[in-house]
N, C-alpha and C positions, 0 to 999 in steps of 0.2 A: 118288195115292200119292207120285209124284215131287215134287209141289209141297209136300206135307206134310213130306216128308223134308228138303226145302230149308229150310223154316221151322224144323224141328227143329235143323238144323245151323247156322243163322244166328246172328249176334251183333249186337246193336243197343245203342248207347250213348245214353241219354236224359239230357240235361243240364238238370236241374231237375225236381223231383217236385212241382210245384205245379199250377196250373190247367190248363195245357196238357199237362204231363207225366203227370198223373193218369190221364185217360182213355186216353191213348196207351199207357202202361205196362199198363193193365188189359186192353186189347184185344190187345196184342201177346202177353201171357201167355195169354189165352184162345185165341188163334189157334194157339198152339203154338210160338212163337219160343223156341228152346231156350236161348239165352244172352243175358241182359239186364244191362246195366250202368246204374247210377244214380249221377249226380253231384249232390250237394246237401249243403250245410253247415248248413242251417237245421233248426229244430225245429218241430213241429206246434203251431199256436196255434188257439184257437177261432175266431178271425176268418178262418181259412183254409177252414173247412168248407163254406161255401156254394158253393164252386166246386172245391175240391181233393178230389175225391170218392174218391181212393185212401186218404185218411185219415178218421178218425172220432173221436168223443168219447173212445173208449177209448185212442186213441194220442196225445191231447193231451199235450205235454211230451216225447214221444219224438222222436228225430231222424227227419227225413223219410225218410232212407234205410232206417232200421229199420222204420218204419211201412209203407213201400212194399214192402219185402222180405216182411213178414208177410202183407200183402194179396195179393201175387203168389203166395205159397205156398198161400194159401187158394183162389185161383182155379185154379192149376195147379201142383201140387207137383213136377212133373217139369221145371220151368224152373229152370235154374241162374242165380243172381243174384250179381253182384259190385257192391259198393257203394263209393263214394268219398265219404266224409264230409269234404269239403274244398271250398274255392272252386275254380271253374274259372278259372284266371288264366294270365297269360303265363308264370308260373313252373311251372305244373303241367300245362298243356294238352297239350304234346307228349308228356310222360311218359304221361299217361292215354291219349292217342290211339295212340301208337306201341306201347304195351304191349299193346293189344288186351284181349280178355276174359281170355285167358291167353297163355302163350308161343307156342302154335301156332295161335291163333285171333284174327286181326285183326278189327277192327270192320267189318262190312259196310255199316252206315249209322249216321249220327249224327242225333239228333233234338234240335231246338232248343226248349227250354222255358224259356229265359232271360227276364230281365225288364229288360234295359237295353241301350243302344246299344253300350257297350264290349264286352260279352260277345258280342253278335252279330257284331261285326267280328272278335273273337278267334276265335269258332267258325269263321267263314268262312276266316280266314287259316290257322288250324291245320289245318283239313280240306284246304285247298288244298295245304299243304306235305306232309301225309301222303298225300294222294290218296284221300280217302274222300268220298262224297256225303253231303249233309245235307239234312234236311227242315225248312224254316223256317215259322214262323207268327208273326203279330203281331195283337193285338186291342186295341180301345178302344171303349168305349160299346157300339154295336150293330154294329160292323164288324170283320171279320177278313180277314187276308191269308194266303195259303199259296203256297209254291213249293218246288221242289227245286233245290238249287244244287250246283255242282261235280260234276255227273253226266256222266261220259264226256266231259270237256272242255267241257261246256256252261257257260252263264252262271253267275256267282257273285253273292253279295250286293253286292259292290263294283260290279258292272255295273248293279244296280238303284239303289244309293246310293253313288256314288264317294266322297262326303264326307258326314259327319253333318250334320244341321241345326244352326243356331246354338243354343248352350245357352239353355234357357228358351223356345225357339220352340214346342216341342210340349208341350201340357198333359199332366200325369200323370193316371192314372186316379183319383187322389185328388181331382183337380179335375174331370175329365171323366166319371168313373164307368165301370163296365163291367157289362154284363148277366151275371149269374152263370152262366148256361148257355152263354154264348158260347165260353169256353175249352173246354167239353165238346165242342161241335160241331167246333171247329178241331182239337182234339187227336185226335178220331176220324178226321178227314180226314188228319191227319199219319200215323196208324197205317196208313191205307189206302195212302198213297204208299210207306211203308216196305215193306209187304208186296208191292206191285207191283215195287219194286226187287229184293227178294229173289227173287221168282218170275220175274224177267226180263220182266215185262209192261210194257214201256216205250213202247208205241205211244201211249198216252194220258197218259204221265207228265207232271208239271208242270214239267219242265225246259224253260226257255225261255218259260215262261208264269207269270203271277202271277194266282192265283184270288182274287177279291174277293167276300166274302160280306156282304150287308147284311141283318141279322136283322130290322130294323124293317120293311123293305119285302119281306122274304123273297125276295131275288133274288140270284142268282149272276151275276157277270160276270168277264171276264178281260182282262188286258193282256199283250201280247207283250213279250218281253225278249231282247235280243241282246247278245253280248259286245262290249265296247268295244274299238275297234282300238288305242287308245293307252294302255290300262291297264297299269300296271307289274306285272311278275311278282313274286309274293310268295315271298320266300326266308327270311324270319325274322320273328319276332314283335316288336311294338313296345309302347310305352306307350299302351294303348288309352284309359285314363282321360284322359290329356292330349290325345290325338287327338280324342276326342269333346267335350272341354271347350274346343276351339278353340286349343289350344297346338300347337306344333310337335311332331310325333310323334317320340319318341326311341326309338332301338334299345335293346334291353335288354342289360345286362351283368350281371355277378355281383352287383352291388350295387343293381340296379334290379328291383323287382317291381311289376307292374301288377295292380291289383285288378280282377277281372272281375265276380264276383258271380253265381254260377250259380243260386242259388235265387231264389224270388220273394218271400221274406220275407212281406209281407202279400199277395202275389199277383202275377199277371201281367197287367195290362191293357196289352197292347202297343198302340202307336198304329198303326192300320190303314193310315194314310197315310204313315207314316214308318219303321215297323219298330221303334218304341220299345216295350218291354214294361215297363209300370209298375204296374198296378193300384193298390192302396193304398200300396204302397211308394214313398216319395219318392226322387227321383233323388239319388244320392250322387256328388258331383263329386270331382275331385282336390284335394289340399291347396293347389294353386296357384290354384284358382278365384277365391278372394277373400282379401283381406288382412283379418284379424280386428281391425279398428280399434275395433269396438264391444265391449261387455262380453259375456262368455259366463257364464251362471250356471246351476247345476244345480238341480233341484227342492228338494233338502235345504237348500242355501244360500238359495234363495228363501224357503222357509218360515221359516227362522231370521231372515232380515232382516225379513220381514213381521211376525213375532212381536215384533221389537224396534222396531216403529214405522215401518218403511219403507212408504211409500204411493205406489207408482208408478202412473202411468196405464197401463192394461193394454190391449194391442192384439192381437186374434186375427187373423192374416193368412191364415186358411183361407177356404173358401167358407161362406156362410150355412148351406147344407145340412149341412156338417160340424159347424158350431157347434151346430146344432140337435140333433145326436146326443150330443155331450158337449162341455163347455166349463168353463173355470175360472169359478166363480160370481162372481168379482169383475171380470169382463171389462167394459171400458168401451166398446169399439168393435170391430166386425168389418169388415175391409177386406182383400180378397184381395191377396196379396203382389205380383202383377203390376201392380196399379193403385193401390196405396196412395200418397197424396199428403201432403206436409207439412201442408196445411191440415186434415187429418183428425186431427191430434194437437195437444195443447196447445203453445203457443209456449215454455213454460218447464216445467221439472221433468223427472224421469226417467221413461222409458217402458219397460215390460216387454213384449217382443214374444214371442208364442208361435205355434206351428203344430202339426202332428201329430207330427212326428219331429225338428224342429229345422232342417231344411234350408230350407224356405220362409221361416222366420224370419230366417235368415242373409241370404237374398236380399232380403228386405224391408228389413233394416237397411242393406245395401249400397245399395239403391235410395234410401232416405231420406237417407243420407249424401251420395250424389251430387246429391240435390236440395237440399242445403244444411243438413240437420239436423246438429247437433253430435254426433259419434260418441260422446262421453263421456256423453250422455244415454241412450243406447240399451243395453238389456240383452236378450239373446236367451236364451230358456229352452232350455238344452241338452237334447236328447232330446224336446223338445216335450211335449204333453199326455199322450202315451202313456207317457213316462217318469215323468211326474207320477202317472199312474194306477198304475204299477207300484211306485213307491217311496213315494208319499204316501197315495194314496186308492184301494185296490184295488176299492172298491165302484163306482167310476166305470166306465161301459161302455167296451169297446174296439171299434175298428172297423178 
């Protein structure tokens, strides 16, 4: 009875109502956690449904916060839910965390359901400043990671990853794929750690340990984690996009806002070896990542130019497996953005480059320019084939 009352009185903030957040939210509600906060600025898309099980076909087009609230109420109508339909950024993080569920109820635990490096560092630093533990998970392909950070002075994410890996070093799940049930497994494990924290069952808590799950071999292993002796104390938030893009991290002032990105858009495939959460959503970098020397062209402009006789050579810089799902019918070549070479495109003429959402296309153009291709020849399809599907041909499949 004492434990059930503790759950009833507890408040948990879940950042992201996607692949990881979905099972975690549902089991926390079913267990009787009385106060749940959900941070997510995204809307439900059909492509989310094979892993984001808190949502369904009936809630496609709804905000994920509204969809999650409705499902939680169906599971347990006695749970109070507070939603934040906004990005979890450096501009909003401390307000959301310090405000708690309500004026007299601070958050007991924060759950990480984010999909990118900047947000993970942001969650870590904000929780460090406010003094609240958080439960971390990351997934990619068949592997998942889990840990508890900032628990009673224990290690934090920065002890595991003092600095982010170089941009482009880690494949996104659009490239590497993710097993649909994997976020379900890891989200359930996150809920388990949350309940242990609330109930004071900290003997086997994952603070100071990183649990690694290999779904393909069906094995669990773990790695120890200690606090770094020389790690700087966190006193304020910084520009996390710049920090993770390899730029000098800037402290924020009134004119600076760092975009975190709390939802998983197309989903959460975190990198189990690095902490990156990406699923189908392509990484979004800061505006300083590249200088747009090539042309950027949206689908409507592209179609208009094609109708007027434009005949570019068309390059798909996704993987062949993605191309097999959906592609522009006039594609000439498929070459992944990380490995594309100048000899794979014609020596003369204009080239239309496209990917899923436009990000890998930009990187491919940058790569080709560095390898000697005239930037004036290159046109990147803004928003990629998913924007083409949305604005030009809705009959094309989404993924």
